[in-house]
Structure formats: structure tokens, C-alpha cells
C-alpha positions in Angstrom: -21.0 -12.9 -22.7 -17.5 -11.7 -22.1 -17.0 -8.5 -20.0 -14.8 -7.0 -17.3 -15.9 -5.3 -14.2 -13.6 -2.6 -12.8 -13.6 -1.4 -9.2 -11.3 1.3 -7.9 -11.3 2.3 -4.2 -9.1 4.4 -2.0 -7.6 2.5 1.0 -5.1 3.3 3.8 -1.5 2.7 2.9 -0.3 -0.5 4.5 3.3 0.7 4.7 2.8 3.9 6.7 -0.6 3.1 8.2 -2.1 6.3 6.7 0.6 8.6 8.3 2.3 9.5 5.0 5.7 9.1 6.6 7.8 6.2 8.1 9.7 6.7 11.3 13.0 5.0 12.1 14.4 4.8 15.7 18.2 5.1 15.7 20.0 4.2 18.9 22.6 6.9 19.8 23.7 5.7 23.2 22.9 2.2 24.3 24.1 2.8 27.8 21.6 5.5 28.5 19.0 4.0 26.1 19.0 7.3 24.0 17.8 7.3 20.5 16.7 9.7 17.8 13.9 9.4 15.4 14.2 10.0 11.6 11.1 10.5 9.5 11.0 9.8 5.8 8.2 10.2 3.2 6.5 6.9 2.5 7.6 5.6 -0.9 4.4 3.5 -1.5 1.9 6.4 -1.2 4.3 9.3 -1.9 3.3 10.9 1.5 -0.5 10.8 0.8 -1.3 8.1 3.3 -3.7 6.5 0.8 -3.3 4.2 -2.2 -5.7 3.0 -4.9 -6.9 -0.5 -4.8 -7.9 -1.7 -8.3 -9.9 -4.9 -8.7 -10.7 -6.3 -12.2 -13.1 -9.2 -12.5 -13.4 -10.9 -15.9 -16.6 -12.9 -16.6 -16.6 -15.6 -19.3 -19.2 -18.1 -20.5 -19.1 -21.5 -18.8 -16.6 -23.7 -20.7 -14.5 -20.8 -22.2 -10.8 -20.7 -21.4 -9.2 -17.7 -19.7 -6.2 -16.1 -21.5 -3.6 -15.4 -18.8 
């Protein structure tokens, strides 16, 4: 009885929190507390805001060794 169970689900990207882009605040004048915001596409999800979470579970008989 050796078999694998595969599960694929879509989850919100942890890096951009589902926005698809990451913002960076850059201080332009610290005396007046002025800053500008730069937006870049998220590199983890390629701007989609979602990623695939793949889970693989392997079942073996009791007493069998796992090959890592």
C-alpha cells in the first residue's frame, strides 16, 4: 500500500498580500517628511496576487522506510 496524495490550491501571495505589486516608500526630504512611493511587480507571484500551494502526502505501510 504505497501511494501519494496530491493537493493543489490557490492562495493569496504572502509577499504582496494579493495586491500583485510591492510598494516602497522613499524619503525625499526628511525635514518636511516628504516621500515618494515606487511600485514594483511582485516577483513571487509575477503580479497575479495568487500562488499555487502544492501539498504531497506519501502513505506507506507501517514499518516501511521513507526514501528522502
